[in-house]
TIKOL-919852 format. One line per 5 residues: number of its first residue (from 1); their letters; for each residue x, y, z of C-alpha. Coordinates in steps of 0.05 Angstrom, whole numbers, plus 5000, padded with zeros to 4 digits. Example, Ala and Ser with C-alpha at 12.3 -4.5 7.8 and 13.67 -1.06 7.14 Angstrom:
2
1> AS> 5246,4910,5156 | 5273,4979,5143
END
This chain:
604
1> MLQAP> 8530,2189,7320 | 8498,2157,7381 | 8429,2185,7369 | 8430,2167,7294 | 8478,2109,7281
6> AVAHL> 8516,2113,7215 | 8499,2187,7209 | 8556,2237,7219 | 8543,2308,7241 | 8600,2343,7205
11> PLSPH> 8628,2406,7238 | 8647,2470,7202 | 8720,2476,7180 | 8758,2525,7225 | 8802,2546,7166
16> LPKPF> 8748,2580,7124 | 8698,2636,7142 | 8626,2613,7143 | 8596,2639,7078 | 8522,2638,7099
21> RLLHA> 8479,2663,7156 | 8445,2595,7165 | 8454,2530,7128 | 8380,2524,7112 | 8380,2482,7047
26> KVAIL> 8349,2412,7051 | 8379,2371,6995 | 8397,2296,6993 | 8426,2249,6941 | 8416,2175,6957
31> GFRHR> 8450,2118,6921 | 8422,2047,6915 | 8453,1984,6886 | 8414,1928,6854 | 8406,1867,6900
36> ENPEH> 8430,1816,6849 | 8471,1857,6799 | 8519,1906,6833 | 8532,1941,6767 | 8460,1966,6765
41> WQLRL> 8447,2026,6809 | 8399,2083,6820 | 8408,2154,6846 | 8352,2192,6880 | 8352,2267,6888
46> LVSTG> 8308,2297,6943 | 8294,2371,6952 | 8253,2382,7014 | 8219,2439,7050 | 8226,2401,7116
51> NWTRQ> 8287,2387,7158 | 8313,2316,7165 | 8277,2307,7232 | 8221,2268,7263 | 8180,2332,7268
56> TLEES> 8178,2334,7192 | 8151,2263,7189 | 8103,2265,7247 | 8079,2337,7259 | 8093,2384,7201
61> LDLVW> 8061,2398,7134 | 8119,2394,7087 | 8134,2379,7014 | 8188,2341,6977 | 8208,2337,6904
66> RIDIG> 8240,2273,6879 | 8273,2246,6817 | 8305,2178,6804 | 8359,2162,6753 | 8381,2090,6740
71> SEQLA> 8441,2060,6706 | 8395,2026,6655 | 8367,2093,6633 | 8438,2117,6618 | 8459,2052,6584
76> TPNPD> 8423,2070,6519 | 8463,2109,6466 | 8414,2168,6468 | 8377,2177,6534 | 8310,2213,6526
81> ATTRQ> 8300,2287,6542 | 8269,2273,6610 | 8329,2232,6632 | 8378,2285,6609 | 8337,2338,6646
86> HCADL> 8340,2296,6709 | 8415,2289,6700 | 8421,2364,6696 | 8383,2371,6762 | 8426,2319,6796
91> KAAWD> 8489,2353,6769 | 8466,2420,6797 | 8450,2390,6865 | 8516,2352,6867 | 8553,2416,6851
96> LLAWL> 8521,2449,6912 | 8537,2390,6958 | 8609,2385,6932 | 8619,2459,6944 | 8588,2453,7013
101> QTHFD> 8637,2398,7033 | 8695,2445,7024 | 8669,2486,7082 | 8663,2427,7130 | 8711,2380,7164
106> TRLLQ> 8702,2316,7124 | 8756,2274,7157 | 8703,2226,7183 | 8686,2210,7111 | 8758,2193,7093
111> QEITN> 8761,2126,7128 | 8776,2068,7082 | 8706,2039,7077 | 8668,2105,7077 | 8714,2136,7026
116> HALEE> 8707,2074,6982 | 8631,2080,6982 | 8633,2155,6967 | 8682,2145,6911 | 8637,2093,6879
121> VAQQW> 8577,2141,6881 | 8615,2204,6862 | 8665,2179,6811 | 8622,2128,6776 | 8548,2140,6786
126> VQACV> 8545,2215,6791 | 8596,2223,6736 | 8553,2180,6690 | 8496,2228,6702 | 8539,2290,6693
131> EQASG> 8561,2265,6624 | 8488,2260,6602 | 8463,2325,6632 | 8428,2371,6583 | 8381,2431,6589
136> QPCFI> 8366,2480,6644 | 8359,2447,6712 | 8297,2457,6755 | 8344,2459,6815 | 8367,2527,6840
141> DNRMQ> 8407,2552,6899 | 8425,2622,6923 | 8500,2621,6927 | 8507,2673,6871 | 8437,2701,6863
146> SLLSQ> 8375,2704,6906 | 8322,2652,6893 | 8271,2706,6877 | 8314,2736,6823 | 8321,2667,6790
151> LPKKI> 8246,2652,6789 | 8226,2690,6725 | 8276,2655,6680 | 8257,2587,6706 | 8183,2601,6698
156> QAINP> 8192,2628,6628 | 8227,2564,6608 | 8164,2526,6628 | 8115,2573,6592 | 8124,2649,6586
161> VRRSY> 8051,2668,6596 | 8015,2709,6648 | 7976,2669,6700 | 7912,2688,6735 | 7923,2652,6801
166> LAMGS> 7980,2652,6852 | 7984,2614,6918 | 8040,2628,6967 | 8055,2589,7030 | 8109,2589,7084
171> GFYES> 8121,2563,7154 | 8150,2630,7174 | 8140,2702,7155 | 8175,2766,7174 | 8160,2798,7241
176> GSEPQ> 8139,2870,7236 | 8175,2924,7275 | 8112,2966,7275 | 8039,2947,7290 | 8002,2920,7228
181> QTPSV> 8065,2922,7186 | 8056,2877,7126 | 8107,2824,7108 | 8147,2850,7048 | 8168,2786,7013
186> PLEII> 8098,2763,6988 | 8089,2833,6958 | 8158,2829,6926 | 8141,2761,6895 | 8077,2790,6864
191> EQLRQ> 8114,2851,6837 | 8170,2809,6808 | 8122,2763,6772 | 8081,2820,6744 | 8143,2858,6720
196> SKLLT> 8165,2794,6685 | 8096,2788,6652 | 8082,2722,6688 | 8023,2744,6730 | 7961,2785,6710
201> KTAEL> 7944,2850,6746 | 7877,2821,6767 | 7903,2753,6789 | 7871,2718,6848 | 7922,2717,6905
206> DLYVN> 7922,2669,6965 | 7971,2669,7023 | 7972,2605,7065 | 7994,2608,7138 | 7998,2569,7202
211> PSACQ> 7944,2604,7243 | 7983,2590,7308 | 8047,2623,7284 | 8044,2670,7224 | 8085,2729,7252
216> SVAAS> 8067,2797,7222 | 8010,2767,7181 | 7970,2758,7245 | 7961,2833,7252 | 7967,2856,7180
221> WPILR> 7919,2809,7144 | 7865,2863,7136 | 7915,2907,7100 | 7938,2849,7056 | 7865,2836,7038
226> DKHGI> 7839,2907,7029 | 7901,2942,7000 | 7936,2886,6962 | 7880,2838,6944 | 7912,2779,6981
231> TVRPA> 7866,2729,7015 | 7899,2698,7076 | 7878,2626,7087 | 7896,2571,7137 | 7937,2515,7107
236> ATPPA> 7901,2450,7096 | 7921,2380,7118 | 7901,2336,7058 | 7855,2280,7084 | 7876,2235,7026
241> IFGNR> 7947,2237,7052 | 7941,2242,7127 | 7870,2220,7143 | 7808,2259,7163 | 7828,2276,7234
246> AQRSL> 7902,2293,7225 | 7925,2361,7248 | 7992,2385,7222 | 8025,2454,7224 | 8048,2487,7160
251> HAKFL> 8124,2484,7150 | 8126,2479,7074 | 8151,2537,7032 | 8118,2539,6964 | 8091,2580,6906
256> FSANQ> 8039,2554,6857 | 8013,2592,6797 | 7968,2574,6739 | 7913,2600,6694 | 7841,2587,6715
261> GGPHP> 7783,2566,6672 | 7762,2493,6666 | 7776,2433,6711 | 7851,2433,6698 | 7902,2486,6718
266> KSPWV> 7932,2514,6654 | 8006,2530,6646 | 8020,2512,6719 | 8086,2519,6754 | 8108,2503,6826
271> YLGSS> 8166,2527,6868 | 8183,2489,6931 | 8245,2493,6972 | 8278,2510,7038 | 8268,2585,7036
276> NLTQA> 8215,2616,7080 | 8181,2678,7051 | 8232,2723,7086 | 8288,2769,7064 | 8342,2721,7089
281> GLTHK> 8309,2663,7054 | 8282,2686,6987 | 8304,2756,6969 | 8377,2755,6991 | 8432,2714,6962
286> MHPAA> 8477,2675,7010 | 8514,2722,7057 | 8547,2712,7125 | 8504,2765,7157 | 8441,2772,7114
291> GNLEA> 8428,2710,7072 | 8417,2637,7088 | 8441,2582,7042 | 8376,2560,7008 | 8357,2511,6953
296> GVVFD> 8294,2493,6915 | 8263,2472,6849 | 8218,2506,6798 | 8180,2456,6756 | 8119,2440,6714
301> PGRML> 8075,2395,6758 | 8040,2365,6697 | 7966,2354,6687 | 7924,2362,6750 | 7852,2376,6772
306> WQSTS> 7830,2435,6814 | 7782,2391,6851 | 7750,2322,6846 | 7692,2318,6797 | 7677,2244,6807
311> AKVQF> 7693,2185,6850 | 7742,2161,6797 | 7797,2213,6791 | 7842,2206,6731 | 7891,2262,6749
316> PLVTN> 7921,2283,6816 | 7885,2337,6854 | 7920,2403,6869 | 7893,2398,6940 | 7926,2330,6950
321> LLPIQ> 7994,2355,6925 | 7996,2422,6961 | 7970,2442,7030 | 7918,2490,7002 | 7842,2498,7003
326> WEQEV> 7791,2549,6982 | 7734,2538,7032 | 7763,2578,7090 | 7794,2646,7095 | 7818,2690,7152
331> DEHSA> 7767,2742,7175 | 7748,2782,7237 | 7727,2718,7273 | 7793,2682,7261 | 7843,2674,7318
336> LLAGE> 7911,2686,7286 | 7973,2685,7330 | 8041,2715,7314 | 8076,2657,7349 | 8150,2649,7359
341> ELEEL> 8202,2682,7316 | 8232,2615,7298 | 8282,2640,7247 | 8309,2689,7298 | 8320,2632,7346
346> DAQEA> 8357,2595,7291 | 8400,2656,7281 | 8418,2659,7355 | 8438,2586,7353 | 8480,2600,7291
351> GCDYT> 8522,2646,7334 | 8550,2583,7368 | 8574,2545,7307 | 8593,2472,7311 | 8667,2479,7292
356> APPIP> 8714,2422,7280 | 8760,2399,7336 | 8835,2388,7321 | 8824,2313,7317 | 8763,2277,7288
361> WLLWH> 8769,2214,7330 | 8814,2174,7377 | 8838,2102,7365 | 8824,2048,7417 | 8885,2007,7435
366> EAGEQ> 8883,1948,7483 | 8941,1901,7499 | 8939,1861,7563 | 8925,1910,7619 | 8941,1970,7575
371> RELRF> 8882,2010,7550 | 8895,2074,7512 | 8860,2125,7468 | 8912,2141,7415 | 8919,2195,7363
376> DANDA> 8915,2179,7290 | 8984,2188,7261 | 8959,2245,7217 | 8930,2284,7275 | 8981,2275,7331
381> NAARL> 9018,2341,7319 | 8954,2382,7314 | 8928,2351,7378 | 8991,2367,7417 | 8994,2439,7390
386> AGVTV> 8922,2451,7410 | 8933,2421,7479 | 8879,2369,7472 | 8855,2339,7538 | 8809,2279,7546
391> MAGGG> 8758,2272,7601 | 8752,2204,7635 | 8685,2217,7668 | 8668,2241,7737 | 8709,2304,7727
396> RLCQP> 8773,2264,7719 | 8825,2276,7664 | 8859,2221,7626 | 8933,2216,7637 | 8975,2229,7574
401> SDQGF> 9017,2174,7543 | 9068,2175,7487 | 9015,2163,7434 | 8953,2192,7466 | 8919,2181,7533
406> RWPHD> 8912,2125,7583 | 8840,2103,7593 | 8825,2085,7666 | 8764,2041,7652 | 8759,1969,7627
411> ERPRV> 8709,1981,7572 | 8721,2020,7508 | 8681,2085,7506 | 8640,2101,7444 | 8651,2176,7449
416> VRIFW> 8694,2220,7494 | 8694,2293,7513 | 8756,2332,7495 | 8780,2403,7509 | 8829,2444,7469
421> YAQNV> 8852,2516,7460 | 8848,2561,7399 | 8870,2633,7402 | 8872,2628,7478 | 8799,2606,7480
426> RHEAR> 8779,2540,7510 | 8734,2496,7467 | 8698,2430,7481 | 8671,2374,7436 | 8650,2302,7437
431> IPVMD> 8688,2259,7388 | 8679,2185,7370 | 8727,2129,7388 | 8748,2082,7332 | 8754,2008,7349
436> GYGRL> 8801,1957,7318 | 8754,1945,7260 | 8751,2018,7238 | 8682,2027,7269 | 8666,2095,7299
441> AATAL> 8625,2103,7363 | 8606,2030,7357 | 8578,1983,7409 | 8621,1925,7432 | 8618,1861,7390
446> APIDV> 8589,1803,7430 | 8625,1735,7428 | 8592,1685,7381 | 8602,1614,7358 | 8626,1594,7289
451> DEAWW> 8555,1577,7267 | 8532,1646,7285 | 8592,1675,7249 | 8569,1641,7185 | 8498,1668,7191
456> QLADF> 8528,1738,7196 | 8563,1725,7130 | 8509,1687,7094 | 8466,1747,7075 | 8523,1791,7052
461> PFLPD> 8521,1844,7023 | 8457,1855,7063 | 8452,1860,7138 | 8451,1794,7176 | 8382,1764,7179
466> DERSD> 8364,1727,7242 | 8301,1697,7212 | 8312,1631,7177 | 8267,1578,7148 | 8246,1522,7195
471> DGSDD> 8289,1472,7158 | 8353,1512,7172 | 8366,1522,7098 | 8413,1577,7076 | 8437,1601,7008
476> GSDDE> 8453,1530,6984 | 8528,1541,6981 | 8539,1472,7011 | 8509,1406,6990 | 8512,1381,7061
481> VFWAI> 8483,1422,7118 | 8516,1415,7186 | 8468,1458,7223 | 8399,1450,7252 | 8351,1495,7289
486> ENSAT> 8329,1482,7360 | 8255,1474,7367 | 8247,1533,7414 | 8220,1603,7417 | 8289,1633,7404
491> TRFTP> 8317,1610,7338 | 8390,1590,7347 | 8434,1547,7304 | 8470,1490,7337 | 8509,1430,7312
496> CAGRD> 8466,1371,7292 | 8465,1313,7339 | 8520,1264,7321 | 8553,1314,7275 | 8585,1359,7327
501> YPIRQ> 8657,1346,7311 | 8696,1411,7313 | 8735,1392,7250 | 8671,1382,7210 | 8644,1448,7236
506> MMALL> 8707,1486,7217 | 8712,1453,7149 | 8640,1470,7134 | 8652,1542,7154 | 8713,1549,7109
511> ERIAA> 8679,1516,7050 | 8619,1562,7056 | 8663,1623,7061 | 8702,1602,6999 | 8638,1588,6960
516> KQTRL> 8610,1655,6981 | 8670,1699,6968 | 8691,1669,6902 | 8623,1692,6874 | 8626,1763,6900
521> HELDW> 8630,1824,6855 | 8692,1866,6858 | 8652,1927,6881 | 8632,1889,6945 | 8700,1863,6963
526> LFWCY> 8723,1916,7012 | 8657,1912,7050 | 8664,1836,7051 | 8733,1841,7082 | 8704,1883,7138
531> RLEQS> 8646,1836,7149 | 8691,1774,7148 | 8741,1806,7196 | 8688,1826,7247 | 8647,1762,7244
536> LAQAA> 8704,1713,7251 | 8739,1755,7304 | 8675,1751,7345 | 8682,1675,7344 | 8752,1677,7374
541> SSPVV> 8728,1647,7440 | 8685,1592,7410 | 8699,1519,7428 | 8713,1502,7355 | 8769,1553,7350
546> AYFRD> 8796,1532,7418 | 8798,1459,7395 | 8841,1476,7334 | 8886,1523,7374 | 8895,1484,7439
551> ELALN> 8884,1411,7420 | 8907,1406,7347 | 8956,1465,7350 | 8937,1483,7278 | 8918,1547,7242
556> PLSPL> 8850,1530,7210 | 8847,1595,7170 | 8906,1577,7125 | 8862,1548,7068 | 8829,1617,7059
561> RESAF> 8896,1643,7035 | 8898,1595,6976 | 8881,1624,6908 | 8826,1571,6897 | 8789,1600,6957
566> RPSFA> 8793,1672,6931 | 8762,1709,6872 | 8807,1724,6813 | 8812,1799,6829 | 8840,1784,6899
571> EHGQS> 8876,1718,6890 | 8944,1745,6911 | 8971,1798,6958 | 9004,1839,6903 | 8936,1869,6884
576> VLGER> 8903,1923,6927 | 8842,1880,6940 | 8883,1819,6954 | 8927,1856,7003 | 8866,1882,7040
581> YERAL> 8838,1811,7045 | 8904,1785,7073 | 8905,1841,7125 | 8836,1818,7147 | 8861,1746,7154
586> DHIER> 8922,1770,7193 | 8876,1806,7242 | 8830,1746,7250 | 8890,1700,7263 | 8915,1747,7317
591> QWRVQ> 8846,1748,7349 | 8843,1671,7346 | 8916,1668,7370 | 8935,1619,7315 | 8982,1662,7274
596> ALPAL> 9044,1624,7296 | 9014,1555,7288 | 9026,1508,7228 | 8977,1511,7171 | 8928,1455,7159
601> GVMP> 8962,1397,7124 | 9031,1417,7150 | 9063,1373,7203 | 9090,1411,7263
END
């Protein structure tokens, strides 16, 4: 969580056996909300050949398949066939991800704000797609059947004809146990397609490799060429995508087949996915010892051109969409290297699985001189049974307390190392610390003034924007602006000269908050409560707050509890959203130390 903020690395559940050799699938579902209308949304499904790493973006040759589904597409009484097909793919991918979650410790996702966001995506957006799903999905995974065994049916659904060309590519091939042993999986693919009457006996066959690491292909390419009719070629880095001088190494896993004759590939199909052309990837179904968990798509790529025939290209080029070329082939003068057995290294790492600790986090508690890391109420018994111990740094152990551990340092840690025992074996993990705002592994919030607090709220539901127009204008929620910008290199907001009365500043803040929150959509309310709580708590030490607390002895937040200052769906504490809002105000009042003071307009 420190290296990639807001991204959680979920550990395997210790209560279920791992059902796969390696988790090798690369699938993502992203949800987006419309900027102005929260009821409009869009889901994006990504199926990638590359890992979610910088290497994929900066060094590798990889492929990704994408579909988008929007709420407006599903708002019509009868969505078109393409939309229903996309819904079927998203449903299939969601089924895989939902199943996968059952094998991982998802307690980090069950916090109030995270769970709320996931419920919105899962129960509303995904369900809307599921209800419109129709047809056979392009998406496949190997939980029940190998990917290779599923290929013929998917291809036949596109067009059940024999093709005269097949290209195969992979970032990794099998390593031969004997000199010049050929990789078996490319041969199995060819045989499967021919048996299914999807590839001609005289088809042109190309195998694309990374010349610096192609395992058994490095020694067996003459046999592949002379005995099996397979031409081994180096993968191409498309200049139209990466530029003329870019050098990238093949990591993509793909199959491409079509009929030749004419400028356009006829009856084309493409497979791309996570599975290397290996037994564990393509020919085995998921298995703890022999089969990775893999996922991919088989689809019709549409109308393309084999190569450019003019400066003005009407259709996409095959060579721009796939890392293939036909000018170079491996021969006696080529320098092929077997390279590292990368998948075997992955398998060794898989022997040390990242398994869930007894507790997912510790709660930070600070009161006066007391600083503790406390157990969540739901995890206290499990922590004690496992003998959880917390390291304080420098080889020191934290002393236990009634509710957790005493922390010997002044500052809250973002993560801590813990030890525990399971079946008499000592385990170690780093777990996040949750602060008083429900944030995990978060940096400390810096003190701010009330004007800065407003600017953190003004752009909600988007992240705070530090760049403002030169006239200091905001969203126009107030007729009168009490703020101006200093004419300096660093843009900061300060009270206007002659208008620096703390009462005016506080009243302007409250009016702006009321104007903002009464216009919010119900779907944004929980996130607003978190933003409001954090932003105003950061202003606890500001001079304006101190003036109300120490000079006027008044609680300036009391107007925010009035129904006129709240949206209709949260105007009283009897509703769930209203109760959450009042909890936020309670916390802010404690931070400002005004909870026991009279409300505005009430004489002490």
